[in-house]
N, C-alpha and C positions, 0 to 999 in steps of 0.2 A: 293120469288115468288115460289109457288109450282108447280111441273111438272102436267100438266093437260093430262092424258094418253087419253083420249076421243080425245082431239084437235090433239093430236100426231099421232092418228089413223087416222084421217079425213084428215090431212096434207099429210099423206103416201099415202092414196087413190085418192089424187088430180092428180098426175103426176108421171111419171116414173122417172123423176129427183128428185122428193121428196123421192122416194122410195129408190132410190141409195144413197142419201146423207145420210138418217135415217140408212139405212144399213151399210154404210161404217163407221158412227159414233159409231154404236152400236159394230161392230166388232173390234175396235181398241184395241190391245193388251196393250199399254201403256198408261198411263193417260198423257194428255197434256193439259196445261192451256189454249193454244190457237190453234186455226186450221187456217192457211193461205187458205183463201177461194179459190182464184186463184189456188194455189198448189192442193187443194183437187179437183177442177173441172178438172185439167190436169190429175190427178191420176185417176180419175173415167173415163174420156174418154178412157184412155190408157186400163183400163180394160174391154171395150167394152160396158160400159153404154152409153146410149143416154141421152145426156144433152142439155137442152135448155138454153143458156146462160141468158135470160131474167128471166127465172123460177129460175134459180141457186140462184141468190140472193133473189128473193122473198121468196123462201123456207127457207132461213135462217132468214129472217125478220119473217116469221110466226113461225119458231121454236123459236125464241127469245121470241115471244109474248106467246108461250105455255109454257115458263119457261125452256127451256131445256139448254139455255146459253143465252150470250149476244152478240149482235153484235156490232163490233166495227169498224167504217168507217176508212180507212187510209187516213193518211194525211202526207203531206211533203216526199211523195216518198214510203209510206209504204202504203201495199196493206189493203184490208179489212180482218177482221178476226173474228174468232167466238170463 
């Protein structure tokens, strides 16, 4: 799936949570195969970002639909990953 830049811009404009997530993903210095969504939420909150818990997971779903990555739902004690 190809990255849809226009859809990414639309997602970023929908909420502060989405802006914070996209900014954090774009500023990573090291490539990671997966991002623990719960850990990312905690890190964003510590940095002062306003994170809505419901919007947080919804934003990752939208990013997956836009081709940014894939959303893996946690099972057997593992957390959700992107």
